[in-house]
N, C-alpha and C positions, 0 to 999 in steps of 0.2 A: 416717352422717348429719351429725355435726359437721364432718367433712372436706368434705362437699358444701356445707354452709352457709358454711364458711370460703372455699371456692372461689367461691361466688356473691358473697360480700362483696368478695372481691378483684377480681372482674370489675366489680362496681358501682363500686368506687373507681377502677379504671383508666378506666372509661367517664366518670366524673365529671371526672377529670383531663384526659382527651382533649377533652371538650366545652368545658371552661374554656379550654384551650389554643387551641382553634379560635376561641373568642370573643375572646381576646386578639389572635390573628392577624388576624381580620376586623373587629375593633372599630374604634371611632373613632380618628382620628389623634391627638387630644389625650390619649387614654387609653393611649397606648403602642403601639398597633397599627402606627403608622408605622415604628417601629424594626424590627419583624420583617419587615414588607413591604419595607422598604429593604434589609435583609440578604438577603431572598429575591431581590430584583432584582439585587443584586451577585453572588450566586451564579449566577444565570441568565446575566448578562453574561460572567462568567468561564468558563462552560462552553461558550459558543458557539465561541470559537476552538479549544478542545481537541477538540470534536467535528468541526469543519471540518478541523483538522489531521489528525485520525485518518482521515477519509474521503479527504483528498487524499494523505496518505502511503501508505495502503493501496492506493489507486487507482494511484498512480505505481508502486509496487513491483510490484503485480499486472500492470499494463499492460506494464512493461518485461520482467518475467519471462515473461509469456505470449509476447511477441515473440521472446525468446531461445529459449524452448522450442519454439515452432512453426516459427521460421525459422532458428534458429542451431544450438544444440547438440542439439535433439530432446529427447525425454524420457529416453532411455537411449542409450548408445553402446557398440557391441561392437567390440573390437579383436582381430584375429587375430594371435597372437604366434608360434604354432608350426605350426598346421594349414595344409596346402597347399591346402585347399578354396577354390574361387573365391568371391569376395565375393557375386556374383550368386546362386550356389547357396545360400550361407548365408542371404542375405536372403530367398530364397524359402522356405527351411525355417522361418525365424522368422515369416513372414507367416501360415503355416498354424497357428500356435499360438493357443490361446484368449486373448482379451483384448488381442491385438495389432491396432493400427489400421493399421500400415504399417511397412515396413522398406526403406531405400534405402542402397546403397553410396555412399560419398562419398570423394573424393580432394581433399585441400587442399594448397595450396602458395602460395608467394609469387613475385611477379614485378614487372616494371616495365612500366607501360602508357604508351604514347606516342600522343598525339593531335595535333590541329591547333595547339593553343596551349600545349602543355606536356607534361610527363611526371611520373609519380608512382608510388609503390609501390602494389601492389594485392594483395588477398587473393583468391586463385583458389579457386573452389568448383566442382568438377566433380561434377554430380549428374544423375540421370535426371530428365527433365522432369516425370515424374509426381509428384515431390516437391512441385513448385510448384502442382500441381492438388489436393493434399490439402486437405480442408476447413479445417484449422487454418492452413495456409500461405496459402490463398486469403483467409482472413479478415483477415490482417494485412499481406499484401503489396499495396502500392498501386502501380498502374501509372501512372506519370507520363506516359509516351508509349510507343508501340509495343506489343509483345506481352508476355505474362507468362512465356514460357519459351523457351529456345533449341531450335530444331527440328533443326539439323544440327550437325556438329562444327566448323563455321566461324562459327556464331552466338554472340553474346555479349549478356548483360544487364549493365548497369552500375548501381551505386548512384548516387543523384541527385547527391550532392556530389562523387563521383569523376568523373562525367561532366562536371560543371561545371568542375572543376579542369583538365581537359585539353581543354575545348571540344568535347566529343563530342556528337553528336546522332544520332537514329535514322537509319540508312542509311549513316552514316560508316564508313570502314574505319580501324581502329586496329591498332597493332602491340603485341604482348605479348612481352616478353623474359623467358625462363626459363633456368634453369641445368640442364645435364645433365652427367653424369660420363663422360668418355671412357675408352677402354680402358687408357690409361696412368694413370688415376686423377685427371687434371686436370679442373677445372671448365670447361665450354665453354658460352658463351652461345648461346641459340637464339632466333631471331626468328620469330614466327608472326603472320600477318595474321588479323584477325577482323572481322566486320561487326556493328555495333551494331544489335541488333533491338529492344531495349527499354531504357527507363530506369525504375528501380523505387525504391521507398522502403518501409522498414518502419515509418515514423513515429517512429523513434528514431535519431538521428544516430550515436550511438556504435556501434550494431550494424551499420549498412550503409555506413558512411563509406568503406570500402575494398573493397566488394563488386565482384567481377568473376566473373560466373556464366557457366559454359560447360556443355556437355553432358558426359555420362560418356565418350563416345567422344573428344571433344575433349581431356579430361583425360588419357586414356591416350596420346594422340598427343604432348602437349607436356610432361607432367609425368613425371619419372623417379622411381622408388621411393626413390632416395637423397635427393631434395630435396623430398619430399612425404610426407604422412601419409594413411593410409587407415583408414576405419572404416565401421561400418554404423549409420546413424541409425535409431532405433526410436521409434515413437510408440504410446502406449497410451491406454486410455479415460479414466483419471483419474490424471494424473501427480503431482498434489499429495499424494495419499493412497496410491497403489498403486505408486509407483516402486520402493521397496525390495522389496516382495513380488514384483514382476515381475522384478526383478534376480535374485533367488534362483531364480525359476522358470526363467529363461533359463539360469542356471548348470546346473540339473539336466537341461535338455533338450539343451543343446549339449555337444559333446565337449570334452575338456580342451584347453587351449591358447588359450582365449578370455578376454579381460579385459572385464568388463561394468561400466560406471560409470553411475550415475544422474545426473540433472541437478544434484542437490544436491552431488554430489562434484565434478562438472565446474565448477560455479560457486560453490563454497563461499565463497571470499573475497569475491566480489562480493555474494552474497546476504547474507552476514554484515554487510557494510558497510551495505547498505540497512536491515537490521533494527536495527543499532546506531544509525543516524541516526534512525530512527523512534522508538526507545525514548528517545533523548535529547530529541527534540522533545516527546514526551508527558510526560517528567519535568519539563521546564521549564514546560509548561502546567499540570502538577499543582501546582506551587508557587503558581501564580496562584489555583488553586482553594482551596488551603490558606489563603492570605491572605484570600480571600473568606469562607471558613468561620470564620476568626477574627473577622470582623465580626459573626457571629452571637453570639459571646460578648459583644461590646460591646452589641449590641442587647438581649440578655437582661439584662445589667446595668442598662441604662436602663429596661427594662420592669419590673424588680424595684423600681426607685426609684419609677416611676409608679404601681405597683400595691401599695404598702405597706399601704394601708388594706384592700384585699382580703385580703392575707396575714394581717393582724391578725385580721380577722373569721373567716377559715378556722381560724386557730390557736385562737381562743376557742371556736369550735364543735366543737373536737376533732380538727382535722386534724393529722396527725403530721408529723414532719420529712420523712419519705420522701414523704408525700402531696404536700406543697407542692413538694418538689424535683421530683417527677414531673410536676407541672403545667408547670413551665418547661422540663423536658427534652422533654416532648411538644411544647411550643411550638417549641423548636429543631429537633426532628425534622420537624415540619410545615413549618417555614421552609425547611429543607434539601430536603425533598421537593418543595415547590412550586417552589423555585428550580431544582432538578435537572430536573424535568419541563419547565419553560418553556425552560431553556437547551438541553436535549437536542432538543426539538422545533424550536426556532429554528436550532440547529446543523445538524440533519438537513435542514431546508428549504434553508438556504444551501449545504450540501454537495452536495445533489442537483442544485442549479442552478449549480454552481461554474463550469462551462464558459461558459454564456452571460453570467454575471456578469463573468468575466475578459475575455471578448470586449468587453463593453460598457465596462469600465474601460479597456481598451486603446484603444478608439475615442475615449473622452473625453480620455485623456491625450495621445493622438496629435493631437487637435484643438488642445489648448492648446499642444502642442509645435510644431505648424505655425504658430501665431501668431508664434512667435519663430524661425521658419525652422529648427526642429529636426527630427531624424529621427523616423520612425515608432516608437512605443513598443511593445515586446514584453515583456510580463511573463514569459511562459514562452518563453524562447529555444529554438527547435527544435534548436539545436545541442547542448543539454544536457538538455532535458526532452521529454516527450511532447507532441505537438501538441494532443492532446485527452486529458484526464484521465478514465480510466474511474471510474465511481462504484461503489465497493466499501464496503459497510457491514458492519463486524464487530460483530454484535449482542451477542455475549458481552462484547466490550470496552466497548461502550456501556453495557451493564448494570452492569459492574464500576465504570465511571466514576461512574455515578449512585449506586451503593451507597457508593463511597468518599466522594463529596461529602456524602451524608447522615450517614455515620459521623463525618466531620470536624466537621460542624455540631453533632452531639450531644456529641462529646468536648470541643469547644471551649467549649461552654456548661455543662459539668459544674460547674465551680467557682462561677460566679455562681448557678446553680440550687441548689447545695448551701448556699451562703451564705443564699439566700432561705429555705430550709427551716429554718435555724438562728436566724432572727430571732426575738426575744422579743416576744410579742404586747403585753405591757403597755408596753414601751418605744415601740412603734409607736402604741398608742392614745393615749398622752400627747401625741403630736404632733398628733393630730386631735381 
């Protein structure tokens, strides 16, 4: 029973501290409430850019990686090092396994593509047309003109920027120069004509800048084994969580002599670079939040000065050092909580509408630029960024940011709260 009574008493004291703190936060401006509300507003303002940065960074990374996974590397790649089995037969065997969405043999090489207005290097991708019909490929492959896949071994699809660099349009005949090895071991150039059937884009310049897409049969005709690489692109149901598991599964199902690599291994350096940039941006934004949280300390100090009479009365009526300290700690907690909630909500609203906001800002800046005969303004240059940013919200990161903000607010106000608890009531009463 004594323990129960002590617990009830503790709860009552905490409730009292909590409600007094609310009164201070929501009280009249001249009684000190303006300091806490101002600190909460500062926290909210500081959280808006960090939430927007989180959404934009995650959206950019996810959008770029999705395009690489669906149109570039695939989710896994299988390389045949020893076995003499035909790639088509291996791909068919993989397709029959559980959890596999598709498997396509691919041959890659380099060449020089010549068109009406110039020539340039090209990355040759020889794939079965069904790869471009896959749901993931179809989602991210944008058809600028023409068709979405080569039908014959003379058909070719070009990346948008590659087509522009050589002046190629749908229906034009272009020449592709590749290298084959002669019987004497010398490299011999080979010129092959192709008809441009489509101009495509992935929505990310770095991925499709050199794309020269032909059929599997066309690749066999112009690419020699010595000057090209062959692999099997595999797609699974959940590449972000199941890639490693499916890699081991394929190892166990296929015979020896195969190398199996996940997209994480194939794109390790690029993905690490994206993540490092994201972490650096969040760290810089976190410093802003810490500065805003320090303002809570100043607000608490000013509140203590404003409420010295209350402190004296509480002390005289039996309030302990801890009790008075808790009142101001609760005040800083509520300040951080209100600021975090407001900042996160506003940040999410802006982040969810980031694309129309950017488009509107581009139009506004372009209007002012046109007044001075300037060029059209592009905030997100398609040569380096995605044309449209996917909205990706990492709720766990948002929650941690909110908790971090509240914790910083409480920690920053500890010293002024503690000093308030140690004030002597008689000294305070003499002032009033």
